[in-house]
RODO-2510 file (C-alpha; in nm, 4 decimals, decimal comma):
residues 301
     n   res          X          Y          Z
     1     m     4,5534     8,1437    -4,1186
     2     s     4,7495     7,9901    -3,9371
     3     a     4,7538     7,6195    -3,8369
     4     m     4,7337     7,5211    -3,4784
     5     t     4,8385     7,1748    -3,3359
     6     v     4,6766     7,0230    -3,0028
     7     q     4,9118     6,8170    -2,8399
     8     k     4,6742     6,5538    -2,6504
     9     s     4,8198     6,3925    -2,3550
    10     e     4,8121     6,0794    -2,2227
    11     p     4,5936     5,9242    -2,0204
    12     t     4,7757     5,8804    -1,6756
    13     d     4,7881     5,5533    -1,4656
    14     p     4,5392     5,6545    -1,1251
    15     a     4,8303     5,5149    -0,9112
    16     d     5,0816     5,7603    -1,0195
    17     t     4,8725     6,0641    -0,9352
    18     p     4,9513     6,2311    -0,5892
    19     v     4,6894     6,2040    -0,3318
    20     p     4,6723     6,5846    -0,1865
    21     p     4,7416     6,5943     0,1826
    22     q     4,4264     6,6379     0,3838
    23     p     4,4339     6,9494     0,5978
    24     g     4,3656     6,9474     0,9685
    25     r     4,4908     6,5852     0,9913
    26     p     4,8577     6,6125     1,0741
    27     g     4,8012     6,9400     1,2949
    28     r     4,5706     6,7138     1,5186
    29     r     4,7995     6,4170     1,5458
    30     r     5,0881     6,6937     1,6401
    31     l     4,8228     6,8769     1,8961
    32     t     4,7463     6,5672     2,0342
    33     t     5,0383     6,4440     2,0802
    34     d     5,1764     6,7879     2,2365
    35     l     4,9096     6,7551     2,4927
    36     a     4,9597     6,4107     2,6081
    37     s     5,3338     6,5063     2,6586
    38     h     5,2455     6,8148     2,8596
    39     g     4,9870     6,5941     3,0611
    40     i     5,2503     6,3069     3,1779
    41     l     5,4987     6,6483     3,2436
    42     t     5,3169     6,7917     3,4521
    43     v     5,1652     6,4499     3,6754
    44     a     5,5243     6,3615     3,6930
    45     s     5,6162     6,7482     3,7769
    46     l     5,3552     6,7403     4,0372
    47     i     5,4637     6,3466     4,1567
    48     a     5,8128     6,4858     4,2443
    49     l     5,7538     6,8130     4,3917
    50     f     5,4471     6,7131     4,6331
    51     p     5,7001     6,5597     4,8978
    52     i     5,8715     6,9107     4,8825
    53     a     5,5467     7,0778     4,9459
    54     w     5,4107     6,8394     5,1844
    55     l     5,7257     6,8957     5,4049
    56     l     5,7284     7,2410     5,3998
    57     y     5,3460     7,2505     5,4756
    58     l     5,4282     7,0579     5,7775
    59     s     5,6939     7,2739     5,8734
    60     l     5,4367     7,5191     5,9475
    61     g     5,2487     7,3088     6,2120
    62     p     5,2943     7,4292     6,5662
    63     d     5,2464     7,1051     6,7507
    64     k     5,4345     6,7853     6,6749
    65     d     5,1348     6,5546     6,6316
    66     d     5,0233     6,7873     6,3780
    67     y     5,1558     6,5232     6,0766
    68     l     4,8560     6,2806     6,2403
    69     h     4,5840     6,5462     6,1274
    70     p     4,7538     6,7596     5,8868
    71     g     4,4407     6,9521     5,7832
    72     g     4,4236     7,1060     6,0923
    73     i     4,7530     7,3122     6,0089
    74     w     4,5823     7,5644     5,7413
    75     d     4,3963     7,7476     6,0448
    76     k     4,7282     7,8184     6,2958
    77     m     5,0186     7,8410     6,0517
    78     t     5,3386     8,0118     6,1652
    79     f     5,7040     8,0070     6,1455
    80     d     5,7914     7,9534     6,5169
    81     n     5,9497     7,6019     6,3979
    82     y     6,2127     7,8104     6,2143
    83     s     6,2926     8,0575     6,4879
    84     f     6,3091     7,7643     6,7270
    85     v     6,5778     7,5566     6,4728
    86     l     6,7680     7,9065     6,4286
    87     q     6,7737     8,0259     6,8174
    88     h     6,7691     7,7262     7,0090
    89     t     6,9770     7,3997     6,8361
    90     n     7,3029     7,3990     6,6490
    91     f     7,2141     7,4525     6,3500
    92     f     7,4754     7,7141     6,2355
    93     d     7,7229     7,4876     6,3664
    94     w     7,6050     7,1889     6,1687
    95     m     7,5706     7,4089     5,8834
    96     k     7,9404     7,5233     5,9017
    97     s     8,0693     7,1726     5,9199
    98     s     7,8285     7,0386     5,6686
    99     l     7,9559     7,2965     5,4212
   100     i     8,3576     7,2369     5,4917
   101     v     8,3083     6,8490     5,4778
   102     s     8,0462     6,8839     5,1441
   103     l     8,3178     7,1370     4,9979
   104     g     8,6355     6,9665     5,1272
   105     t     8,5024     6,6390     4,9751
   106     t     8,3877     6,7994     4,6292
   107     v     8,7493     7,0034     4,5524
   108     i     8,9679     6,7204     4,6992
   109     g     8,7738     6,3949     4,5121
   110     v     8,7249     6,5746     4,2054
   111     m     9,0748     6,6636     4,2139
   112     v     9,2365     6,3258     4,2072
   113     a     8,9259     6,1906     4,0227
   114     a     9,0253     6,4503     3,7681
   115     t     9,3969     6,3420     3,7601
   116     t     9,2851     5,9912     3,7811
   117     g     9,0567     5,9749     3,4739
   118     y     9,2991     6,1935     3,2414
   119     a     9,5858     5,9876     3,3568
   120     v     9,3923     5,6952     3,2242
   121     s     9,1893     5,7671     2,9401
   122     r     9,5351     5,9251     2,8043
   123     m     9,8444     5,6973     2,9291
   124     r     9,8598     5,3208     2,8675
   125     f    10,0744     5,1836     3,1511
   126     p    10,1017     4,8651     3,2888
   127     g     9,7976     4,7589     3,4456
   128     y     9,5565     5,0560     3,3389
   129     r     9,2659     4,8691     3,3037
   130     k     9,2943     4,6675     3,6088
   131     f     9,3562     5,0102     3,8207
   132     m     8,9767     5,1021     3,7169
   133     w     8,8461     4,7677     3,7792
   134     v     8,9869     4,8127     4,0515
   135     l     8,8623     5,1099     4,1889
   136     l     8,4709     4,9598     4,0675
   137     v     8,5455     4,6941     4,3109
   138     t     8,5749     4,9345     4,6132
   139     q     8,2274     5,0385     4,5645
   140     m     8,1192     4,7255     4,6417
   141     f     8,1520     4,6892     5,0370
   142     p     7,9051     4,7842     5,2310
   143     i     7,9563     5,0698     5,4942
   144     a     7,8830     4,8050     5,7541
   145     v     8,2371     4,6535     5,6455
   146     l     8,4404     4,9668     5,5998
   147     i     8,3203     5,1307     5,9524
   148     v     8,5738     4,9695     6,1719
   149     p     8,8732     4,9228     5,9702
   150     m     8,8186     5,3060     5,8803
   151     y     8,7769     5,3920     6,2384
   152     q     9,0301     5,2424     6,3577
   153     i     9,3264     5,3965     6,0644
   154     l     9,1546     5,7472     6,1631
   155     s     9,2460     5,6467     6,5539
   156     d     9,5716     5,5559     6,4408
   157     l     9,6041     5,9439     6,2447
   158     r     9,4454     6,0763     6,5380
   159     l     9,1425     6,2286     6,2796
   160     i     8,8762     6,0989     6,5108
   161     d     8,6292     6,3789     6,5362
   162     n     8,8443     6,5892     6,2475
   163     y     8,6897     6,7764     5,9803
   164     l     8,9857     6,6172     5,7256
   165     g     8,9310     6,2819     5,8461
   166     l     8,5523     6,2570     5,7715
   167     v     8,6793     6,4365     5,4252
   168     l     8,8818     6,1663     5,3069
   169     v     8,6345     5,8798     5,4377
   170     y     8,4077     6,0302     5,1050
   171     c     8,6666     6,0568     4,9047
   172     s     8,7093     5,7007     4,9547
   173     t     8,3502     5,6741     4,8275
   174     a     8,3104     5,9855     4,5665
   175     v     8,6731     5,9640     4,3886
   176     p     8,6017     5,5816     4,2542
   177     y     8,2748     5,6683     4,1135
   178     c     8,3831     6,0378     3,9572
   179     a     8,6909     5,8715     3,8156
   180     w     8,5167     5,6526     3,5909
   181     l     8,2936     5,9677     3,4904
   182     l     8,5340     6,1605     3,3814
   183     k     8,7578     5,8732     3,2194
   184     g     8,4396     5,8736     2,9870
   185     y     8,4206     6,1890     2,9392
   186     f     8,8162     6,2461     2,9240
   187     d     8,7755     5,9592     2,6067
   188     t     8,5453     6,1976     2,4362
   189     i     8,7902     6,5056     2,3689
   190     p     8,9948     6,4616     2,0720
   191     f     9,3607     6,3813     2,1142
   192     e     9,4877     6,5701     1,8929
   193     i     9,4181     6,8555     2,1216
   194     d     9,6649     6,6922     2,3791
   195     e     9,9009     6,6683     2,0244
   196     a     9,8762     7,0040     1,9461
   197     g     9,9444     7,1282     2,3352
   198     r    10,3010     6,9481     2,2963
   199     v    10,3707     7,1233     1,9880
   200     d    10,3287     7,4514     2,1631
   201     g    10,5560     7,3359     2,4253
   202     l    10,3577     7,2828     2,7211
   203     t    10,4176     6,9666     2,9907
   204     p    10,1221     6,7089     3,0164
   205     f    10,0381     6,8681     3,3559
   206     g     9,9974     7,1835     3,1481
   207     t     9,8001     7,0558     2,8825
   208     f     9,5462     6,8958     3,1122
   209     a     9,5231     7,2485     3,2902
   210     r     9,5335     7,4611     3,0278
   211     l     9,3521     7,2342     2,7310
   212     i     9,1745     6,9682     2,8827
   213     l     8,9979     7,1182     3,1679
   214     p     8,8229     7,3771     3,0272
   215     l     8,6786     7,1195     2,7494
   216     a     8,5696     6,9382     3,0770
   217     k     8,3845     7,1746     3,3003
   218     p     8,0267     6,9606     3,1919
   219     g     8,1981     6,6444     3,3378
   220     l     8,3531     6,8142     3,6154
   221     a     8,0124     6,9756     3,7351
   222     v     7,8612     6,6648     3,7749
   223     a     8,1542     6,5035     3,9650
   224     a     8,1618     6,8302     4,1615
   225     f     7,7844     6,7550     4,2190
   226     y     7,7975     6,3936     4,2948
   227     s     8,0708     6,4901     4,5349
   228     f     7,9045     6,7303     4,7537
   229     i     7,5729     6,5489     4,7739
   230     t     7,7254     6,2198     4,8830
   231     a     7,9067     6,4207     5,2073
   232     f     7,6283     6,6430     5,2438
   233     g     7,3638     6,3799     5,2911
   234     e     7,5149     6,0982     5,4180
   235     v     7,5097     5,9779     5,7492
   236     a     7,6523     5,6716     5,8767
   237     f     8,0172     5,7742     5,8876
   238     a     7,9391     6,1197     6,0242
   239     s     7,7479     5,9682     6,3385
   240     t     8,0428     5,7473     6,3786
   241     f     8,3521     5,9547     6,3004
   242     m     8,2310     6,2947     6,4597
   243     l     8,1856     6,3029     6,8251
   244     s     8,1239     6,6677     6,9079
   245     d     7,7670     6,8113     6,9079
   246     t     7,9298     7,1252     6,7150
   247     k     8,1089     6,8824     6,4463
   248     y     7,7590     6,7392     6,3597
   249     t     7,6658     6,7368     6,0051
   250     f     7,3072     6,8427     5,9164
   251     a     7,2304     6,4587     5,8629
   252     v     7,3654     6,3503     6,1886
   253     g     7,2049     6,7140     6,3563
   254     l     6,8656     6,6142     6,2436
   255     q     6,8592     6,2968     6,4556
   256     s     6,8799     6,5118     6,7826
   257     f     6,5288     6,5781     6,7355
   258     v     6,4803     6,2277     6,7616
   259     s     6,4297     6,1005     7,1501
   260     e     6,3441     5,7498     7,2793
   261     h     5,9731     5,8308     7,3342
   262     d     5,9301     6,1046     7,1035
   263     a     5,9949     6,2758     6,7768
   264     q     5,9993     6,6235     6,7679
   265     r     5,8485     6,5661     6,3778
   266     n     5,7413     6,9674     6,2986
   267     l     6,1334     7,0792     6,3953
   268     m     6,2447     6,7508     6,2187
   269     a     6,0522     6,8803     5,9140
   270     a     6,1930     7,2853     5,9370
   271     t     6,4746     7,1427     5,9658
   272     a     6,5155     6,9427     5,6801
   273     v     6,3390     7,2832     5,4912
   274     l     6,6164     7,5120     5,5525
   275     v     6,8947     7,2089     5,4855
   276     a     6,8086     7,1928     5,1339
   277     i     6,8847     7,5290     5,0947
   278     p     7,2433     7,5146     5,0388
   279     v     7,1690     7,2019     4,8042
   280     s     6,9537     7,4051     4,5788
   281     a     7,1674     7,6517     4,5913
   282     f     7,4989     7,4565     4,4768
   283     f     7,2398     7,2282     4,1988
   284     y     7,1713     7,5838     4,0833
   285     l     7,5691     7,6790     4,0358
   286     v     7,6482     7,3622     3,8104
   287     q     7,2395     7,2353     3,6591
   288     k     7,3858     7,4542     3,3122
   289     n     7,6891     7,1647     3,2870
   290     l     7,4738     6,8786     3,4252
   291     v     7,3148     6,7446     3,1822
   292     a     7,5848     6,7573     2,8991
   293     g     7,8314     6,6087     3,1385
   294     l     7,6078     6,3210     3,2274
   295     t     7,5557     6,2088     2,8658
   296     a     7,8657     6,3054     2,7221
   297     g     8,0482     6,0539     2,9159
   298     g     7,8806     5,7547     2,7985
   299     t     7,8651     5,8164     2,4150
   300     k     8,2579     5,6619     2,4331
   301     g     8,4017     5,4414     2,6500
***
């Protein structure tokens, strides 16, 4: 009969014994956190969407004073305001002017800002740091100070009541900010890519156009969106430099519904809804790159 040896286990310290996780608590905490975050996001979304929904609701009221008693709009909703704006105003002329000026500002502004930001990011010419600060200083002057000298310059160049003149004015506002934005984004692109382009025989401009710009699409999307919005919604310069009714932009055309003694708010609301369509379409085209472009430019400065 074989002998069996029994090993006695040594007593363990209760402090070393792992405490089994209590089921249910982490799941409850996570559920509570998710519900709270979703609730906050829902409330924030409703707050953001309420002005848009309210504007759309007011645009369906047939009378100009319906905004004073909005509850009565529900029983008499109509699209007559939209029909009036499209058929009896210069709406399509305003649309043409707004698109010409906004797209022109976007194309020219982004091109100039991209080359400027790339030059300051990659080249170390004398005064490159001061140059960027000069661009920033130009943003400190209010419109009231700039509008008189700009009017004189455009008048000497015979660009008053001319789309090109307004595009150049808007570029003077959009380019400095976009140059700073794109300079920060170009700083995040490794310099080794430029060196690889030179090894392959590309010129500096070829390297910029064929290698750098495709990698900078998110930053370019943000700069394009900012330039488009800046030109699309500006009022002071457009109302001063554009004299013909058919060359008014949307922002200036809205003022035609406001007279000395009356304000046709129902028509203004309908026009505002129609004005939002081009901006929404442009935002939809660039929204995929907006978040990446807004965050990447601030990682390296």
